[in-house]
C-alpha positions as CSV (number, residue, x, y, z in Angstrom):
1,M,5.9,8.1,-19.9
2,R,5.6,5.2,-21.3
3,C,2.5,2.9,-19.9
4,S,2.6,-1.1,-19.6
5,A,-1.1,-2.6,-19.4
6,I,-0.9,-5.5,-17.4
7,I,-4.0,-8.1,-17.8
8,V,-4.8,-11.2,-16.3
9,T,-7.2,-13.7,-17.9
10,H,-9.1,-16.9,-17.1
11,N,-11.4,-18.0,-19.1
12,S,-11.7,-14.8,-20.7
13,G,-12.4,-16.1,-24.7
14,A,-15.0,-14.1,-25.1
15,T,-14.0,-10.7,-23.7
16,I,-10.0,-10.8,-24.2
17,E,-10.3,-9.4,-27.7
18,P,-12.1,-6.1,-27.5
19,C,-9.7,-5.6,-24.6
20,L,-6.7,-6.5,-26.7
21,E,-7.8,-4.2,-30.3
22,A,-8.5,-1.6,-28.1
23,L,-5.6,-1.1,-27.0
24,A,-3.4,-1.9,-30.1
25,G,-4.1,1.9,-31.0
26,E,-2.8,2.9,-28.1
27,D,1.4,3.6,-27.1
28,C,1.4,1.6,-24.8
29,E,3.3,-2.0,-24.2
30,I,0.3,-5.4,-22.9
31,V,1.1,-7.6,-20.7
32,V,-1.1,-10.7,-20.4
33,V,-0.8,-13.2,-17.5
34,D,-2.8,-16.3,-18.2
35,N,-4.4,-17.6,-14.9
36,A,-4.8,-21.4,-16.4
37,S,-7.7,-20.8,-18.6
38,T,-9.2,-24.0,-19.8
39,D,-11.2,-22.2,-22.7
40,D,-10.2,-20.4,-25.7
41,T,-8.6,-17.0,-23.9
42,V,-4.4,-18.0,-24.7
43,H,-5.8,-19.4,-28.2
44,R,-7.1,-15.9,-29.0
45,I,-4.2,-13.9,-27.8
46,E,-2.0,-16.0,-29.5
47,E,-3.3,-15.1,-32.7
48,F,-3.0,-11.6,-31.6
49,V,0.5,-11.9,-31.1
50,A,1.1,-13.1,-34.4
51,W,0.0,-9.5,-35.1
52,N,0.8,-7.7,-32.5
53,P,3.3,-7.1,-29.9
54,V,2.1,-8.7,-27.0
55,R,4.0,-10.5,-24.2
56,L,2.1,-13.7,-23.0
57,I,2.9,-15.2,-19.6
58,G,1.1,-18.8,-19.1
59,N,0.4,-20.4,-15.7
60,D,-0.1,-23.8,-15.2
61,E,-2.3,-22.7,-11.9
62,N,-5.1,-19.7,-10.9
63,L,-2.2,-18.2,-8.8
64,G,-5.2,-15.5,-8.3
65,F,-5.4,-11.9,-8.9
66,G,-3.0,-10.3,-6.8
67,A,-0.4,-12.6,-7.8
68,A,-0.2,-12.7,-11.4
69,V,-0.6,-8.6,-11.9
70,N,2.9,-8.9,-10.2
71,Q,3.8,-11.3,-12.3
72,G,3.1,-9.0,-15.0
73,A,4.8,-5.7,-12.9
74,R,8.1,-7.5,-13.0
75,E,7.8,-8.2,-16.8
76,A,6.6,-4.8,-17.5
77,T,8.7,-2.2,-18.7
78,G,6.6,0.9,-18.3
79,D,7.3,3.8,-15.7
80,I,3.0,3.5,-15.1
81,L,1.7,0.3,-14.6
82,L,-2.0,0.0,-15.8
83,L,-3.9,-2.6,-14.4
84,L,-6.6,-3.5,-16.8
85,N,-9.2,-6.2,-16.4
86,P,-10.3,-8.0,-19.7
87,D,-13.6,-7.1,-19.9
88,A,-12.6,-3.3,-19.5
89,I,-12.4,-1.9,-22.9
90,A,-10.9,1.5,-23.0
91,E,-12.2,3.8,-26.0
92,R,-9.3,5.6,-28.1
93,G,-7.1,7.6,-26.3
94,A,-8.6,6.4,-22.9
95,V,-4.9,5.7,-22.0
96,T,-3.0,9.0,-23.3
97,A,-5.7,10.8,-21.3
98,M,-4.9,8.1,-18.1
99,L,-1.3,9.9,-18.5
100,R,-2.1,12.7,-19.8
101,C,-4.2,13.0,-16.1
102,M,-1.5,12.2,-13.9
103,Q,1.2,14.0,-15.4
104,S,-0.2,17.4,-15.2
105,T,-1.8,16.5,-11.0
106,G,1.5,14.5,-10.3
107,A,-0.2,11.8,-9.3
108,D,1.2,9.1,-8.3
109,A,-2.2,6.5,-9.1
110,A,-5.5,7.2,-11.0
111,G,-8.8,5.7,-12.0
112,G,-10.2,5.8,-15.1
113,A,-14.2,6.8,-16.2
114,L,-15.8,3.0,-16.2
115,L,-18.7,3.2,-17.9
116,E,-21.9,0.7,-18.2
117,A,-24.0,-0.5,-21.7
118,D,-25.5,3.0,-21.1
119,G,-22.6,5.1,-21.8
120,K,-23.3,6.4,-18.2
121,P,-20.0,6.1,-15.2
122,A,-20.5,2.8,-13.2
123,R,-21.6,4.9,-10.4
124,G,-20.6,3.5,-6.7
125,F,-17.8,1.1,-8.2
126,A,-16.0,3.9,-9.9
127,F,-14.2,5.4,-7.7
128,R,-15.2,4.6,-3.5
129,R,-13.6,5.9,-0.2
130,I,-11.6,3.2,1.4
131,P,-13.9,1.8,4.0
132,T,-14.0,1.7,7.7
133,L,-15.9,-1.1,10.1
134,A,-19.4,1.1,9.3
135,P,-19.7,0.7,5.6
136,L,-18.3,-2.9,6.0
137,L,-21.0,-3.7,9.1
138,Y,-23.8,-2.0,6.8
139,E,-22.8,-4.8,4.1
140,V,-22.0,-8.3,5.6
141,L,-25.7,-7.4,7.6
142,L,-27.8,-6.8,4.5
143,V,-28.3,-2.9,5.3
144,N,-27.4,-2.1,1.8
145,H,-29.2,-4.6,0.4
146,V,-32.5,-3.1,1.9
147,W,-31.5,0.3,2.1
148,P,-28.9,1.1,-1.0
149,G,-29.6,4.9,-0.4
150,N,-28.2,5.1,3.3
151,P,-26.1,7.7,4.4
152,V,-23.1,5.8,5.0
153,N,-23.4,3.5,1.8
154,R,-23.9,7.2,0.0
155,R,-20.7,8.0,1.2
156,Y,-18.6,4.7,1.4
157,R,-19.8,4.5,-2.1
158,C,-19.2,8.2,-3.2
159,L,-22.6,8.5,-4.9
160,D,-23.0,12.2,-4.9
161,A,-19.4,12.9,-6.6
162,D,-19.4,14.7,-9.5
163,Y,-18.2,11.7,-11.8
164,A,-17.9,14.3,-14.8
165,Q,-15.0,15.8,-13.0
166,Q,-11.4,14.9,-12.2
167,Q,-11.0,14.7,-9.0
168,E,-8.3,13.7,-6.0
169,V,-10.3,10.2,-4.8
170,E,-9.3,7.1,-2.1
171,Q,-10.4,3.9,-4.1
172,P,-10.9,3.0,-7.5
173,A,-12.1,-0.1,-9.0
174,G,-9.0,-2.5,-9.2
175,A,-10.0,-3.1,-13.2
176,C,-8.9,-0.2,-14.4
177,L,-6.1,0.9,-12.2
178,A,-2.8,2.9,-13.3
179,V,0.3,3.4,-11.1
180,T,3.3,4.6,-11.3
181,R,6.3,2.0,-11.1
182,T,7.6,4.1,-8.4
183,A,4.5,3.8,-5.8
184,W,4.1,0.6,-7.0
185,D,7.8,-0.5,-6.0
186,S,7.6,1.5,-3.1
187,V,4.6,-0.4,-1.6
188,G,5.2,-4.0,-3.0
189,G,2.8,-4.2,-5.6
190,F,-0.7,-6.7,-4.5
191,D,-0.8,-8.5,-1.4
192,E,-0.8,-11.4,-2.9
193,Q,-2.8,-13.4,0.8
194,F,-6.1,-11.7,-0.8
195,F,-6.4,-14.7,-2.8
196,P,-8.1,-15.5,-5.6
197,V,-9.8,-11.6,-5.9
198,W,-11.0,-9.3,-3.9
199,F,-9.8,-6.7,-1.5
200,E,-6.2,-6.4,-2.9
201,D,-7.2,-3.6,-4.6
202,V,-8.6,-1.5,-1.3
203,D,-5.9,-2.6,0.2
204,L,-3.6,-1.1,-2.1
205,C,-4.9,1.9,-2.7
206,K,-5.3,2.3,1.2
207,R,-1.1,1.5,2.1
208,L,-1.0,3.5,-1.3
209,L,-2.8,6.6,0.7
210,D,-0.9,5.9,3.8
211,S,2.5,6.4,2.2
212,K,0.7,10.5,1.5
213,S,0.8,8.9,-2.6
214,R,-2.1,10.7,-4.5
215,I,-5.1,9.0,-6.3
216,M,-7.2,10.8,-8.9
217,Y,-9.6,10.2,-10.6
218,C,-9.8,11.1,-14.4
219,P,-12.5,11.5,-16.1
220,E,-11.6,11.7,-19.6
221,A,-9.7,8.2,-19.5
222,R,-12.9,6.2,-20.8
223,F,-13.2,2.4,-20.1
224,R,-16.9,0.5,-21.3
225,H,-17.3,-2.6,-18.5
226,S,-19.4,-4.7,-18.7
227,G,-18.2,-6.2,-14.9
228,A,-18.4,-9.2,-13.2
229,H,-16.3,-11.4,-15.4
230,S,-13.8,-13.1,-13.1
231,V,-16.2,-13.2,-10.2
232,G,-19.5,-14.7,-12.7
233,Q,-17.3,-18.2,-12.9
234,L,-17.4,-18.6,-9.1
235,S,-20.1,-20.6,-6.9
236,F,-22.1,-18.5,-4.6
237,R,-20.6,-20.7,-2.4
238,D,-17.1,-19.5,-3.3
239,R,-18.7,-16.2,-3.7
240,Q,-19.2,-15.5,0.1
241,I,-15.8,-16.9,1.0
242,F,-14.1,-15.4,-1.1
243,W,-15.7,-11.7,-0.8
244,Y,-15.6,-13.0,3.5
245,T,-12.6,-14.3,3.6
246,N,-10.8,-11.5,1.8
247,M,-13.3,-8.3,3.8
248,V,-11.6,-10.1,7.5
249,R,-8.5,-10.3,6.0
250,Y,-8.4,-6.8,5.0
251,A,-9.6,-5.5,8.6
252,K,-7.0,-7.9,10.2
253,K,-4.4,-5.7,8.6
254,H,-5.4,-2.3,8.8
255,F,-9.2,-2.4,11.8
256,S,-8.2,-2.7,15.6
257,K,-8.8,-6.5,17.3
258,G,-11.9,-5.2,18.6
259,Q,-13.0,-4.1,15.0
260,V,-11.9,-7.0,14.0
261,F,-14.5,-9.6,16.2
262,F,-17.0,-7.1,16.1
263,L,-17.0,-7.6,11.7
264,R,-16.4,-11.2,12.4
265,M,-19.6,-11.4,14.7
266,A,-21.5,-9.1,12.2
267,I,-20.7,-11.7,9.5
268,L,-22.2,-14.8,11.2
269,K,-24.8,-12.7,11.5
270,G,-25.5,-11.7,8.3
271,M,-24.6,-15.2,6.7
272,L,-27.7,-15.9,9.1
273,L,-29.7,-13.4,7.7
274,R,-28.9,-14.8,4.6
275,S,-30.0,-18.2,4.8
276,V,-33.4,-17.2,6.9
277,A,-33.4,-15.3,3.5
278,A,-33.2,-17.9,1.5
279,L,-35.8,-20.7,3.7
280,F,-38.5,-18.2,2.8
281,G,-37.4,-17.8,-1.2
282,A,-36.1,-13.4,-0.8
283,R,-32.5,-15.1,-2.4
284,R,-32.1,-16.6,-5.6
285,A,-29.5,-19.1,-4.0
286,P,-31.0,-22.5,-3.1
287,L,-31.2,-22.8,0.5
288,G,-28.7,-25.9,0.6
289,E,-26.9,-23.8,-1.4
290,T,-27.1,-20.7,1.1
291,L,-26.3,-22.9,3.9
292,S,-23.6,-24.7,2.9
293,A,-21.8,-21.3,2.3
294,Y,-22.6,-20.1,5.3
295,C,-20.9,-23.4,7.0
296,G,-17.5,-22.5,5.0
297,V,-17.6,-18.7,5.8
298,V,-17.8,-19.8,9.4
299,R,-14.8,-22.0,9.2
300,A,-12.6,-19.3,7.0
301,V,-13.0,-16.0,9.0
302,W,-13.4,-17.3,12.6
């Protein structure tokens, strides 16, 4: 099986070189799609390209993560598409381990072990279950913030899973997700309406599972992941608006109308709770910024 790594960058100058250098040692085509970076990302990629075979696609505007991945997938030639964030650094042999895992299990998609700074798997992030209404309600109503170990959250985030074991899972993180070309094409890739980021990987895995695809977690495919590379560049207000807007978009695709209405009401209540928390100093974001986010979310999700 031939692998094509697809990396979407946006102001990724601080992370892209280690990512590319790690992949250079793997037998994998590299396709980078730059979403209108304004830092030195493109320059660093071009310097790398001078000595290594990398296909660089530059966009004049930020098309969002999903659209950029689709763009890269159209240019890629591999049988396996490895979607990789620029802050996910492959350890030696990681790509080979991913391909071996997929081939031995007959998986249509797979996620690798995303490692935190201490070298341990990112528990609760590397893979999760497909969200139903309950875990989303626990998130938007801040239950998970005050009681992160609640049973609903533990089940949704697979907090009790054995991350050392290869296993079938529902939703690996989009930061490191391999999909066969056949499975990718069968569901049409990412839904580009999830802009600019969030829930496009959840939606993809949901559609893959609905089509009877098999998704595996491959612990021997190890990637060091610093996390929050792209979303860390967003303002608090934009993070809230994009997160909740795409959550509702996901719900409208996969939930009943009654569940969508209930989720919308919960989001409004949750944002009100955030505003109260900001008023009493329980949030880092200033009250004015929180209220601005609240108004933006109301307009976006209702």
